[in-house]
C-alpha positions, 0 to 999 in steps of 0.5 A: 642846755649842757652849758647850764649843767654845772649851775644846776649841779650846784643848785642841787648841792646847795638845796641838799646842803640847806636840807641837811642843815635844817634837819640838824637844826630841827634835832631836839635835845635830850639831856641825860644825867649820869655818873662815871661808870665804866665801861658803861658811861665815862668820859675819855679826854673829855668826850662821852664813851662807853657801851651804853653811851654808844647804844644811846647815841645811835638811838638818839640819831635814829629818833632825831635827838641830840644827846647831852650827857651830864656827868655828876654824882649819882645822888645828884643825878637822881635828884635832877631827873626827879625834879625835871632838871634833865630829861633822862638818866642812865644806867640804872636798875628798874625798881618800884621806887624808881618808877614813881618818877621815871618812865622806862623802855621795856628793853635794856641797854646792858646787863650788870652783875654785882660782885663782892670785892675783898682784899686778897690778904684779908682772909674774908670769904664771901660765898653767898649773901649770908656771909655778909653778916658782921662785915662792914660792906662798902656801898655806893650812896643812892645805888640799888643793888637788888632785893637780895641786898636792898632788902637784907636786914641788919647789913652793916653798910658803909656808904661812899659817894664815889666808886673810887672811894669804894675801892680805896676804903677797901684797900685801907681797911675801912671796909671788909667787902665792897659791892659794885658792878663786876665790870666797873670794879675790874675797870677802876682797880686797873685804873687805880693800880689796885688790881694786885691787892683786890679779888672778886669772890662771888657774884651776888646778883644780876639784873639789866640796866636801862635808861629812864625818862623823867616823868616830870616832863609829862607825856614826853616821857612815855613818848621817849620811852616808846621810841627808844623801846622801838629803836633798841629792838631794831638795834638788837635785830640788826646785831648792832647792839651785840657788836657795840657791847662786844667792844667793851 
């Protein structure tokens, strides 16, 4: 019987290969709309990177899903998930308006701190929300900045469609202050070689960032949200989520 051992081994390997191939083929795609939002999600050499990208990739692997990250303008991302052209969107605040077309897991992907950024030579001082009165405030179209900003009456908002324009307009004097994610502003200022010209004056608001699933896909949205909630809890319990965040 020993002389048949190598044939048996080859047969076992072939079976395992076929099983692995069929499992890979069975993985369901998950289309996710997002924008360039470092360090949470961004493209590097054409490949999706970022702390939220890594968390979602790990969650998808455990749920038998293959994530497909589609980078686009934020207003387009919201429209595509609202109409069901994609199944999910990341990373965003959970708001009553967004809950009309999205289902969210209970657990977050990350935490965001909204900062007030000014030019170093401008003399503008922002110590709180009240100091924004009378200033030209740069914001990104379609963003939620938290109730302290979104519900503020009389705020002179100057909307742009890209984060890069948010900082460029500030440097060029088209705005007096820019509001944005602290980590993203630091990353972009370095990338655009604007670090020496800008400074963060105040953290205006802090809130969790989530992945949301399109209600347009019916019961599947709640199923995905429940699955992600389960896996994100496991990642937290294992300490893997903390290790991923620490890399960024």
